C-alpha positions as CSV (number, residue, x, y, z in Angstrom):
1,M,33.0,-70.2,-16.3
2,N,36.2,-69.6,-14.3
3,R,36.9,-66.3,-12.0
4,G,39.2,-64.8,-15.1
5,D,36.5,-65.6,-17.6
6,F,33.6,-63.8,-15.4
7,F,35.8,-60.8,-14.6
8,E,36.4,-60.0,-18.4
9,N,32.7,-60.5,-18.7
10,V,31.6,-58.4,-16.1
11,W,34.3,-55.6,-17.5
12,D,32.7,-56.0,-21.2
13,T,29.1,-55.5,-19.6
14,V,30.7,-52.1,-17.7
15,A,31.7,-51.0,-20.8
16,Q,28.4,-50.7,-22.0
17,I,26.9,-48.5,-19.8
18,P,25.3,-45.3,-21.3
19,V,26.5,-42.4,-20.2
20,S,23.9,-40.8,-17.6
21,K,23.2,-44.2,-16.6
22,V,23.5,-46.7,-13.8
23,T,23.4,-50.3,-13.2
24,T,23.4,-52.3,-10.2
25,Y,25.9,-55.5,-9.2
26,G,23.0,-57.7,-9.4
27,H,21.9,-56.8,-12.5
28,I,25.1,-57.3,-14.1
29,A,25.6,-60.8,-12.7
30,E,22.1,-61.7,-13.8
31,F,23.1,-60.9,-16.9
32,L,26.3,-63.0,-16.7
33,G,24.1,-66.2,-15.4
34,S,24.7,-65.7,-12.1
35,R,22.4,-63.5,-9.8
36,S,24.1,-64.8,-6.5
37,A,27.5,-63.2,-7.9
38,A,26.9,-59.4,-7.3
39,R,29.4,-59.6,-4.7
40,T,32.0,-61.0,-7.3
41,V,30.9,-58.5,-9.9
42,G,31.9,-56.3,-7.1
43,W,35.6,-57.6,-6.8
44,A,36.0,-57.5,-10.5
45,L,35.2,-53.6,-10.6
46,K,37.6,-53.2,-8.0
47,A,40.3,-55.2,-9.7
48,A,39.6,-53.0,-12.7
49,K,40.7,-49.7,-10.5
50,G,42.8,-47.4,-12.5
51,T,41.1,-48.7,-16.3
52,H,39.5,-46.7,-18.7
53,L,36.1,-48.5,-17.5
54,P,32.9,-46.6,-16.1
55,C,32.8,-48.7,-12.8
56,H,31.2,-45.5,-11.6
57,R,28.3,-46.3,-13.4
58,V,27.8,-49.0,-11.0
59,V,25.5,-49.3,-7.8
60,N,24.0,-51.5,-5.7
61,R,20.2,-52.3,-5.7
62,Y,18.9,-49.2,-3.7
63,G,21.1,-46.7,-5.9
64,A,23.3,-46.2,-3.2
65,L,27.0,-45.8,-4.0
66,T,28.7,-48.9,-2.0
67,G,31.8,-48.5,-4.4
68,A,32.9,-44.7,-3.5
69,R,35.8,-46.1,-1.3
70,N,37.5,-47.5,-3.9
71,F,37.8,-44.5,-6.1
72,G,40.8,-43.1,-3.6
73,D,38.1,-40.0,-2.9
74,P,35.0,-41.0,-1.6
75,E,33.2,-38.3,-3.7
76,L,34.5,-39.0,-7.1
77,M,31.9,-41.6,-7.9
78,E,29.4,-39.1,-7.2
79,R,30.6,-36.0,-8.8
80,L,31.5,-38.2,-12.2
81,L,27.7,-39.5,-11.9
82,R,26.9,-35.7,-11.5
83,M,29.0,-34.6,-14.2
84,E,26.6,-37.0,-16.4
85,G,23.4,-35.7,-15.4
86,V,22.7,-38.4,-13.1
87,T,20.5,-36.8,-10.2
88,F,20.2,-38.4,-6.6
89,D,17.3,-38.5,-4.0
90,T,17.1,-37.1,-0.6
91,N,19.1,-39.9,0.6
92,G,21.9,-39.6,-1.7
93,C,21.1,-42.6,-3.6
94,V,20.8,-42.3,-7.6
95,N,17.2,-42.1,-9.1
96,L,17.1,-45.5,-10.3
97,S,13.5,-44.8,-12.0
98,I,15.2,-42.6,-14.1
99,H,18.6,-43.6,-14.4
100,L,18.7,-47.3,-14.2
101,W,20.5,-49.5,-17.2
102,I,19.8,-52.9,-17.3
103,P,22.3,-55.1,-19.2
104,G,20.5,-57.0,-22.2
105,S,17.2,-54.8,-23.0
């Protein structure tokens, strides 16, 4: 699979994340057959900036909003998630036990 195909598959997967749910870079990479490609998933999301895709619903494996800097406003990602009803723990990470969606499940 070439990089373009991988990016498109990432975008297709991100488009399926339900409202009030999140998934991780690693879960997307694993779903697409390459668990070690979590960083490439991040690059694909950065390339999707300005699209209709719900990229704000992708967090790191701890639920941290590591992609927030790519939204222009560093607090936008959290605001969007909170507007969807996503809750956070005392460390500012998404409560994955409540909101985690695993692609293909």
